[in-house]
MARLO-101171 format. One record per residue (C-alpha): residue number from 1; x, y, z negated; residue in three letters. Coordinates in pm, 1 decimal. Layout:
# residues N
[NUM [X Y Z] "ala"]
...
# end
This chain:
# residues 64
[1 [-2601.4 722.0 2495.2] "met"]
[2 [-2344.4 691.6 2768.1] "asn"]
[3 [-2047.0 821.5 2570.9] "asp"]
[4 [-1814.5 532.3 2655.8] "thr"]
[5 [-1639.9 741.0 2923.4] "lys"]
[6 [-1487.0 989.9 2678.1] "asn"]
[7 [-1238.1 948.7 2394.4] "ala"]
[8 [-1511.7 936.3 2127.5] "gly"]
[9 [-1674.7 642.9 2304.5] "gly"]
[10 [-1351.7 446.6 2299.1] "met"]
[11 [-1315.9 513.9 1927.9] "met"]
[12 [-1666.8 382.2 1861.6] "val"]
[13 [-1595.5 69.1 2064.9] "thr"]
[14 [-1267.5 7.6 1883.5] "ala"]
[15 [-1439.7 55.4 1548.4] "thr"]
[16 [-1713.3 -190.0 1643.4] "leu"]
[17 [-1450.1 -449.0 1737.9] "trp"]
[18 [-1266.5 -395.3 1409.8] "leu"]
[19 [-1584.0 -429.3 1203.0] "val"]
[20 [-1677.1 -740.5 1401.4] "leu"]
[21 [-1341.6 -904.9 1331.7] "leu"]
[22 [-1348.2 -824.5 960.0] "val"]
[23 [-1707.1 -935.6 908.9] "ser"]
[24 [-1658.4 -1254.7 1111.5] "ala"]
[25 [-1346.5 -1339.5 911.1] "ala"]
[26 [-1533.0 -1272.2 586.6] "thr"]
[27 [-1815.6 -1496.9 698.1] "asn"]
[28 [-1579.4 -1772.1 813.1] "ser"]
[29 [-1340.7 -1795.7 519.7] "ile"]
[30 [-1581.4 -1676.1 253.0] "gly"]
[31 [-1674.1 -2027.3 145.6] "gln"]
[32 [-1312.5 -2120.1 83.3] "phe"]
[33 [-1247.9 -1792.0 -97.0] "ala"]
[34 [-1543.7 -1849.8 -327.7] "gly"]
[35 [-1764.9 -1567.3 -202.9] "leu"]
[36 [-2134.7 -1576.7 -279.7] "asp"]
[37 [-2370.1 -1711.3 -10.6] "trp"]
[38 [-2562.1 -1383.8 7.3] "thr"]
[39 [-2247.1 -1183.2 71.9] "phe"]
[40 [-2142.1 -1420.9 349.5] "arg"]
[41 [-2483.1 -1398.1 515.9] "met"]
[42 [-2466.9 -1017.1 504.2] "ile"]
[43 [-2125.4 -1034.6 671.5] "ala"]
[44 [-2270.7 -1266.8 935.4] "gly"]
[45 [-2557.4 -1025.1 996.2] "gly"]
[46 [-2312.1 -739.2 1040.3] "ile"]
[47 [-2123.5 -952.9 1292.9] "ser"]
[48 [-2439.8 -1013.9 1492.3] "val"]
[49 [-2526.7 -641.8 1491.6] "val"]
[50 [-2177.0 -554.8 1614.7] "cys"]
[51 [-2202.5 -809.5 1896.1] "ile"]
[52 [-2538.4 -669.6 2005.3] "val"]
[53 [-2408.6 -311.4 1998.4] "leu"]
[54 [-2099.1 -405.7 2198.0] "leu"]
[55 [-2313.4 -576.3 2461.6] "ile"]
[56 [-2546.5 -276.1 2482.5] "val"]
[57 [-2250.3 -40.1 2523.6] "arg"]
[58 [-2100.8 -264.6 2793.9] "tyr"]
[59 [-2425.9 -275.5 2991.4] "ile"]
[60 [-2473.3 102.4 2958.7] "ala"]
[61 [-2119.3 162.4 3084.3] "arg"]
[62 [-2170.9 -66.0 3384.9] "arg"]
[63 [-2492.0 113.2 3483.6] "arg"]
[64 [-2329.5 455.5 3474.0] "ala"]
# end
């Protein structure tokens, strides 16, 4: 679980940040773009999951 020290861990963290930004943007501007409510809520859920995973990875890295 503590793979944040190697290159693969950095790639996972960067990917999580990218997915977080895209899903948060989709959730934020989805209403103005005419996206369905269900799709926006799924994007919001993905954002929350990314935030939780980033926090877990941060705590695991600090403990190592």
